[in-house]
N, C-alpha and C positions, 0 to 999 in steps of 0.2 A: 611455438616450437621452431618455426623457421628462423626466427631471430636468434635463438639459442644455438642453432646449427652453424651460424656464420663463423668463419675462421677455423672450422673443424674439417675433418676428412669427409664429412657428409654435407658440406655446404652446397646448397642448391639441389639437394636430393628430392625435396617435395615437388617442385615444378618439373623436375626431370621425370618423375614417376607418374604424376597425375595431371600435368598440364597439357591441354589440347588447344587448338585454335580454330575459330570459325569466322566467317565473313558475312556480315549483314549488308544488304544492298537494296537500293531503289533505282530502277532503270526506267526511264521515260519511253513510252511507246512511239510517240510521234516525232520527238526531237532527240538529238544525240546528247543525252545528259545522263550521267551515272553518278550516284552518291553511294559510297561504300565505306565500311569501317571494319577493321580486323580486331577481334576480341579474343581474350583467353578464357578458357573455362576449365573448371576442376571437376564438375559433374554435369550431367544433362538431365533435366526434368522432362519426363515423358508423360503426355496425356494418355490415360488408359480408358477414359469414358468412351464407350462405343467402338473401342479397338479390340482386336482379337489377339494380337501378338506384338512383339517388339518391332518387327519390320513395318507393320502398319503405323505404329506410333512414330517411327523415324520418318516415314513418308509424310505423315501429318506435320512433323516438325519442320520439314524443308519445303512444304507446299507453298507455291507462289501465290501471294495475295494481290488482287487487282485493285488499285486505287482509282476510283472513277466517281462521277457525279459530284455530290457534295463533299466526298472524301478525296478529291483530287490532290495531287502532290504539288506543293509550292516549289517550283524549280527555279527560283530566283529570277533572272532576266527573262526566262521563258514563260513566266506566269504559272497559272494552274494547269497541270498536265495530267493526263491519264498515265499511270505508271504501274510497274510490277515491283512488289516488295517481297523479299525472301531471304533465306539463309542458306549458306553452303559451308560444309566442313572442309577445312584446309588440312587438318591433321588430327589423328586420334592418339591419345597417350598410351604408354605401355600398360597402365592400370586404369581401366575405365569404370567410373561410378555412374550408374543409371538410377535415378530416383523416380520411382513410379508414383504418380500423383493420386494416392489413395484417399487423401483427405481434401475435400473441396467444399466450396461454399454453395449452399442450396438457397436460392432466392425465394423459393416457395415457403420454406419453413423458417427462413432467416437464421439459419444455423449452419455450422460446419458439420458435414456428414462424411462417413467413411464409405468409399465405393468398393463393394465386395464383388464386383463383376469378375468373371473368369478372364484371365489375361495370361497368355502362354509365353514362356521364354525358353530358349533352347540351351543345351549344354555347350554347343558350338555355334558361334555367331560370326557372320561375314558382313562387313560394313563398307566394302570397296565402292558399292554403288552410290554411296552418299558423300564420297570424297570428290573434291573438284578435280584432282588428278591422283589416281591410284598409282602405287609403286609395285610393279610385278615382282621385284626382288624382296619386297617386304609387305605382303598383303595384309589388309586390316582384318585378319582372322583372330577371333578371340575364344578363349576357353573360360567357362564359368568357374569362378573361384569361391564366391560366397553369396549366400542368400539371407538377407535380413528379413525377419518375419514378425508381424504384429498380429496378436489374437485379441479380439474385442472390438469396441466401437470408438467413436471420437471422444467419449467421456472417460475411457480408461481401458486398460488391457495389460498384456504381458508380451515381453519381447524375447525372441529366440533367434539364434543365428546358426546357419548350417555352413560349414567350411570344408572345402576340398583342399587340404593343406599342401599337397604335392602336385596338384593338377593331374592326378592319375585316375580320377574317378572314385577314389575312396573317400567317403564323406563322414563328417563327424558333426554331432549336434551339441551346441553349447547352450545350456539352459541354466542361467545363473552360475552356480559353482559346480554344476554337474556336467561332465563331458562324457558322451557315449557315442559308439559307432552307430551308423544308420545306413539304410539303403538309399541309392540314388533317387529312387522314386519318391521316398519320403522327403528328400531335400528339395526336389524340383516339382514334380507333378502335383504333389499334395498341397503345394503353396500357390497354385494358379488362382485359387479362389473360385467363386461361382457356386453352383448348386448341383454338381454331379451326384448321382445316386450313391457312388461308393465313398464319397467324402462329405455326405450331407451334414455330419456333425461338426465339420470343420469349416463351414461356410464363412465364418468371420475370421478365419485364420488364413492369411495370405501374405505374399511378399510385398514389401514396400521399397526395398533397395536391392540392387544387384551389383556385384563386383566381378568384372571380367578382366582377364589378363591376356595380353597379346601373345599369340602362340610363339612368336619369334623372341619374346623376352622372358618366357617362363623360367628358363634355366638361370637367368640373372636375378629375376625378381624373387624366385623361390629357392635361392641358393641355400643349401643346408647350413645351419648354424652349429658350429662346433663349440666345445666348451672353452677353447682358447680364444674364441671370438668375443666371449662375454667379458666385459670389463670387471676387474676385481672388485671395484666399488659396488657394482650391481649385484655380484655374487653375495657380497657381505650383506647388502640390503635385503636380498631375498631370503638369506639365511636368518637374519634378524626377524623378518616378518613371519617366517615359519615358526621360529621359537616363540615369538609373541603370540601367534595364533594357538600354538600348542598350550601355552600357559593359560590363555583365556579359556580354551576348551576345558582344561583341567579345573580351573576355578568355577566354571559353570557346572561341571559335573559334581563338584564337591561343595557347591554353594550351600546346600542344606546342612552341611556339617559345621558351618561357621556363622558367627554373628558379628555385627558391627558395634564397636564401642567408641563413643564420641567423648573426648576428654577436653575439659576446659580448665585452664589454670586461672589464678586470681587476676592476672593482667587482662583477661577478657571482660572483666567487670568495669574496668576504668573507662570513664567517659560516658557511660550509659546514663541517659536522662529520663528513662521511663520507669514503669513499675517493674518489680522483681529485680533480677541481677543482670540480665542481658536481653538483647533483642533477638528473638528466634530467627528473624528474617535476615539479620546482618552478621551474626556471630560466625567466627571461623573456628571450626573444631579441629582437633588433632584426632584423626581416625585410626583405629586399630582393627585389623581383621583377626578375630580370635576364635579358636575352636570352642564350640558350645560345651564340650565335655572337659575342657581344661579347667583347672582349679583357680580359685582367686589368688592363691600364692604364686602360681605360675604366671598369672597376668601381672601381678605386682612386680615380679622379677623382670618381665619384659618392659614394664613401664619405667622401672628404675634405670634400666640400661638406656632407654630412649631419652629420658629426662636428665640423665647424668646425676642421679641421686641414689643414695642407698635406700633399701626398703624401709628401714625405720624413719627415714626422713620424708616419707610421703604417706598420705592417708586419703583413701577414696571416700567421697560422699555422693551417693546416687541422687539424681534429681527426681523428685516425686511431684506429680500433679495432684494438688490438693482439691478438695471438693469445692473450694471457693475460686477455682480456676487460676490459682497461683502456682508457680513452678519453683520449688525450694529444695535445697539439699537435705538429705536425711542421713542418719548414722547407720553404719554397718557393724555388726557384731564380729569384729576381727578375730576374736578368740575362737568362736564356734564356726564361723563361715569360711575360714581360711582354706579348708580342704573340700569345700563344696563346689560342684560344677558351676561355671559361670551362668549357664542358662537358668539354673534354679535360683541363684541369687538375684538375677535380673527379672525373675518371674515371667520369662518368655518375652520380655520387651526387646525389640530389635528394630532400630538401633537403640542401644542403652547409653544414656548420657550421664557422665560423671563430672563432679567437681573434684579435682585432685589438689589437696592441700600439700604444700611443700614448706620446708624450712626456708628462711631468708637466705638467698644465695650468698649475701655478703656476710652472713653469720655462720661460722663453722660449727654449729650445734650438731651433735651426732644423731639426735632424734627429735621428733616432735614432742611437745609436752603431752603427758597422759590425758585421756579424756574419759571421765566416768559417765557412762551412758545414763545411769539412774539419777545422778546428782548434778550433772553439768548440762549446760545447754550451749549450742553453737548459735551465735548471733552475728548478723552482718550489719555494718554501720554505714550510714550516709550522712553527709553534711549538706545543709541547704543554705545558700547565700541569696537573700532577697534582693541584694543590689544587682547582681548579675543574673538573677532568676535561673540559677543552675544548681545541679546536684554534683557533689564530689564523693566518689567512693572512698571510704576510710578503713577498709579492711574488715577482718572478722575477729571474733574474740570468744574464748571459753569463759563462761560465768557460772558459778554455783547458783542454783535456783533459790537457795535459802538466803543469799546475800541481798543487801539493800542496794538500790541504784546509786544512792549518794556515796556509798562506800566503794563499790566495784566499778561503776560505769562513769561517774562524773569525772574522775581524774583522766580516764581514757578520752572522754569527749574534749577536755581542755587540751590534752597533749596532741591528739590527732586533728583537732580543729584549729590548732595554733592560737588558742585563747589563753589569756592569763589565768592562773589558778584563782578560783573564786568567781569566775564569770557566770552570770545567771544564764541558764540554759532552758530552752523550750524543747520538749521531747515528744516524738510522735511514733506510733507503731503503724507501719504500712501493712494494713490487713489484706486488702484486695483492691483492684482498680476502683477508683472513686470512693474509697473508704479508707481514710487515714484518721486514726483516733489519737487524741492528745493524752499523754501520760503526765499526771500531776503529783502522784504520791511517790516522792523520791525516797521517803524514809521507811517504806514498807518492803518486805522481801519481794524478790522478783516474781516468785510463783503466785503471789497474791495480787500483784499489780496487773499482770497479764493473765487474762482468763484462760486462754488455751495456749500455754507456753509450749513451743515445739522447736526442735532444731531447724535452723534455716530462717527463723523470724528476722525481719528487717526493721531496724530502728533508725529514725531520721531525727537528727538534732540540729538546732540552730541557736545562734546567739540571741538572747532576749534584748530587744531594742524598743524601749517604751514608745518612742516617737513614731516608729513604724507600726507598732501594734495598735496605738491609739488612732492613728489615721489609716485605718485598715483598708487595703485594697486586695484584689484577688491574689496578688503575688507577695503579700507581706509575710505570710507564714507558709510553712511546708504543706499544711493541709490545703490551703488555697491553691498552691502551685499544683498539687496532684489532682485537685478538682478540675483546674483548667487543663491539665495534661490529659485528663480523661476525655475532654471535649475537643482536644486538638486534632486536626486532620490536615492532610496535605492535599491541596487543590492545584491542578495544572490548568493554566489559562492559555488559550490559543487565539491568535488573531483570526477573526472570522473571514477576513478578506484575503488571507494568504494561505493557500493549500500546503505550502512547504514550510510554514512556520513551525519551528521545533517546540515552541511554547516555553513557559517558565513556571516553576512550582513555588508556592508560598505555603507556609504553615499558618493556618487560621483556626480560630475557635468556632465550633459548630454553633455557639450561642450568638455569634456576630449577626447584626442586622445588615440591611442593604448598605447603609451609609458607611459602616465600618469596613465592609468588604471593599466597597468602591475606593475608600481612602487608602487601604492597603495596596490595592492594585495600582492606583494612581501614583503612590509613592515609588513603587518599583519602576513604573514607566516614565516617571517625571512629567506628569501631566495633571490637568485639573480633573478631579473625580466627576464633575458634572459634564465633562466632555467624553465620557465613556458610556457605552451601552453594553449590557450583558445579556447572554443568551444561554438557555439551558442546553444540556447535552442529550442528544437522542442516541442511546447506546445501541439500539438494534440496527441503526443505519450508520452510526459513527459520523454524524453530521450535526451542525448546530440546529437547535430546536427553536421554540418560541422565545421572544424577548422577555426579559424580566423588567417589570415596571419599576421606576425609581421610588414609587410609593409602596412597594412591596412591604408588608408588615410582618412577614414571617422571619425566621432565622435561617442561617446557612444550612442547618440540618434538615429543614423542611424542603429545601431545594433538592437535596440528595436523598429524599425519603425513600425513593424506589431503588436505591443502589444496594448491592450486596455488601456485607461488612468489609471484605478485602478487595472490593472492586475499586480500581483507580478512579478518582473523582476528577471530572473535567468540566470546565466552563469555557465559553467563548466570549470575547469582547470585541468591540469595534470602536475605533476612535471617531469622534464626531466633530463636525465643524460648528454645530450649534449645541446649546445646553440640552441635556437629556430631558429636563422638565419642560422645555419649550418643544422639543421633538415629539413628546408624547401627546401634545395638543395639535400635532400636525400629522399629515399622512405621507408615508414614504411612497414615491412614485418613480419607477425605473423606465427609462426610454432611451432611444438611440438618437444621437445628434448626427445628422448628415449634412455635409457642407455643400456649397453651390456646385461642386464638381462631382456630386453624387458618390462621395466616398464615405464609408462608415468611419467616422472619426473616433468617437468614444461613447461609452455608456454614461448617461446622466442619472444621478440619484437626486431627485428633487424632493423638497419638503414643503408643499403648500398646506394651507389650513385644511382641516378635515372637512369643513363645510364650504370649501372654496369651489371655484369654477375653473374651466379650462383657461380663462383669461388669467387667473391667479397663477396657474401652472406655467403659462408662457412667460409671465413676469419673472418667476423664479428661474426659468431657463435662461433668460436674458443675462442673469448675473454670472452664468458659468460658461457662456459660449462667446466666440469671437465672430462678430458679424463682418461681412465684406464691406470695404469702404464704398464701393459703388452699388451696394445692394439696396433693397427697399427698406430694410430696418424692421420689417414686420415678420413675425414668426407664425407658423401654423403647425398643427399636429395631425398626423395621419394614422389611421388604423391599417396595419399591414397584416395580411393573412396569406400564407404560402407564397411569399415574395410577390404579392399583388396588392395594389392599393384598394382597400375596401371602402374607406370613408374618410372625409375631412371633417373633423369635429368643430362644431361652432363654439365660439368663445363663451356663450352663456350656458353651456352644458355643465351640470353639476358633476363634480368628480365622483360622487357616489354611484353615478350611472355607468362609470367605466368599469369594464370587466377586468379582473386581475389577469395579467399576461399568462397565457398558456400556449395555445397555438397562435395567439394574436400578439403582435408587437406594435408598440406605439413609437412613432418616429417624429422628431421635431426638426424642422428645416426653415430656412429663411425663404419667404415667398419671392420668386423672381419678379422684377419690375413688370415684365411683359405679361405676367399672369395676374396682376392686380385688378386692372380695370379692363373688362372685356366688352366689346360691342355686342349688339343684339344678334349678329350673325356669327359670333364666335363662341367657343366653349373649350373647356379643358377636358382632355380625354386621358385616362390612365394608360400607361404603357408598361408592359412587363416582358422580361426575357424568358424564352423557353427553348427547349431542344427537342425538335421533332414532334413531341406530344405536348399539347397545351397544358397538360396537368404537370409537366416536368418543368415548372417555373423555377428560376434561380436569380441571383443577383439583386440589384437595387432597383425597384420600380420607380417611375417618375411620371409627371404630367407633361403633356405636349399641348400647345394651343393650336386649334384648327379653326379654319374659317370656311363658311359655307361656299361651295362651288369652286374652291381653289383646287388645283390639281394635287394628287397624292405625291407627285414628285417633289413639291415644295415641302410637304409634311416630312417626307423622307430626309430632305436636306436639313430641315430644322432639327430632327432627331439626331442626325449625324453630328451637327454642330454642338448639340447639347452633350453628347457622349464623348466628343473629341476623339472620334475614331478615324484613322487614316482611310483614304479612299480605297486603297487596295484591300484592306481588311473589311471595310464596310460592304464591298461587293459580295461577300459571303453571307451577309445578313438578308433575311427575307422578311418583308413587312406583311403582316396579316391583320385582318379585322376579325375579332372573335365575338360572336353573338350567340348567346345561349348554348355555350359549350361546343360550338362549331367554328372552325377557322376558315377564312376566305383570304387566300394569298393575293397580294397586289403586286403585279409584275413591275420590274424596274422601269420598263419603257411604256407603262400603262398611262394613257392620257385621261383616264377616268377622273372625274372631279369628286370632291368630298361632298357628301350630302349630310348636313348636320342632323337631320331628323333620324338618320340611321344610327346615331350614337345616343339617342334619347333612351331612357330606361325602357326595357321590354317587359310586357306584362304576361305572366304565366297564369292562365285561367284555371280555375278548379283546384288551386293549390291552397296550402294553409295561409291564414290571414297574416299579412305582414304590413300591408299598407291600408289606409282608410278605405280604399275601394274594394276591399275584400279579396285581394290577389297579391301575389308576390312579384316584385320587380327585379329584373336582372339587368345590370348595366353593361353595355358593350364596352370592350376595351381593345387596344391595339397590342399586338405581340411582335416581338423580334425573334425570329427563329434562327439560332446560330449555335455553334459548339460552346459548351460550358467549359471555359478554361480555368475557372476559379476552383480552389480546393473545396472538397465537400464539407470539411469541418471549419467553420468560421468562428462564430460566437458560441455555437453549441457543440459540446463534446459528446461523442457516443462511446459507451463503455462496452467493450467486448469481453465476454467471459473467457478465461483461459481454458485450454484443454488440460484436464487432469488425467494422468496415467498412473494407475494403481497396479503395482506388480504383485 
């Protein structure tokens, strides 16, 4: 909106009305250092939890916070300093929006909840006390203009707004399209929230946004709008909307008097490659809204005007759903039904679908040929081409039921099929889906050849080609084509490793086996079918399901056995680096590769043999990772739980013993040279990062080498060197030794020496058996207590449910 205002008479009006300024600052207590920043705001979010009114919320907003202890402010050359952090308002706008934070996150329930506590707001509000410098000539005195109200909880609700349009205390309630007068008490006091006795039934109805107008600007902001102030274009638009709404209201009120008639002309049948004459899901109708009590003759007059034909040049054929589930045109008795009401002829069908036959537009024939209902039949013709495996619509024809096919239809087949006269023809009747019967008796009357001859029957003809019929395949005849058509289905394939993949759709036969499907997909992707792996679709979760083995013996229809008839069919695929038949003899193993600088580089997907060991797994990893030039060249795999090292797996461990990753992560890294060969008085101790609580671990854990009786100061330096943290930042890190869930901090200037026996596994007596001695062992570890500066979401994404509001 603001961009559209540029260059007009209202350019800059939005910031002029709604923009205020505030200054955030940090002031050191002991040294002369001040950091400040001026920011613009268009609304103010006020915390209401534990507050009684607006003034308390404003005081909370500008409360000075003291930065001390671990939270001291980094004042550049002055180092870490105790400081005061706060906000001061420099100016308030003419129109002030206050957003009351009714919706907040509750860590106990791990959900967003609505705060329905009582929170009072006045009709008149003075904010001079919160300004850095107030102006006596223009005090920050405000008058309440609007109250936006929400009824319900965080899952849904209803919105209402109360407005004081002229700032004179006369309030109106806007509830959807209903506007009504209301008392000031209903607009203000009833929306404080809470559980007062007089408003107990409205405890979930409360204000969530307030709009105040500065008293000194009321006359300019609420200037009356005269008719001449409204642009002519806007007047016309409002008038059109009123007329349109009136028309819609009239149509809704009179809907029971009308019916919908859907008209199809013959061009709608062109290009259709399926059963019947058109595709219900893709066809485009010409729709007419007709009075139910209007006569057929009146409708034909309307139709003739719209189609630009005379009434004798058109003939309606209603579509009828037969018992065999085909949809075919049927005849109307025009002589007797002309003056009957439309709803009676349609037999209550709404919408009513018609095929409207017309004369050839290029032929100026005054009327359609006569049709004798008792002796003639309406037939539709299709030509099948086995070369292109396609159907061509060849129009319709009236035929006397007593005539022979060789006399009445063969010449038409030759003409419309562009065949030389005398061409041998194969003829079929399209009875129903997956049922096409060949017609062989061309010298018999039509009524004897077709058992149930009816208007709307469909005949399919093709040129007889002995070489094709002799070497018959599924597409050599129309009968085979329609059989394959019955099993044809559209399948959409998505890349399993790409969430944003739009996918591609292929037309496949439900009788295809695994190899045929794989070849079709591989042709589309331009790859080897043996370098593809397929996965079923889990509809209830909309995610990939179990993989499909390349030895799968079923057909495509078996894969979609649980799908509903019109449900879109989906499958997932994944491109492989090894052949699928080799992959299925291997086990997929996912782990994280971490380089020597302790950075999570990438996820590895490894394929060791199913009966292999950790040694085989590490050999597979060597093929995918880049080892450092000065490194040891040896890999190791660690079990990580909650960002702590739980175990180092031995190379002879069988892969079947490894638990599938859940809360556990497997990490592969190159073993540092100084951790390969340890003396008897040395050992490796796991180190993890945490913030305040030892259970709040984060980041990438690692090992540090310690030596018996060496000072902790050396261990600290070794950790700093490994992490490559600058001295100034490492001063904020606290080193702790964690034994059996309790931490003991090691002071920076501590001269205490390391006792290697303190880091041996500790035994918990009387616990469940984990070790051969009948007790559980807990291994001590070192912790680095510091602020977590890494984003919460790294490799794991959390899905937050949206709030739904139902009016």
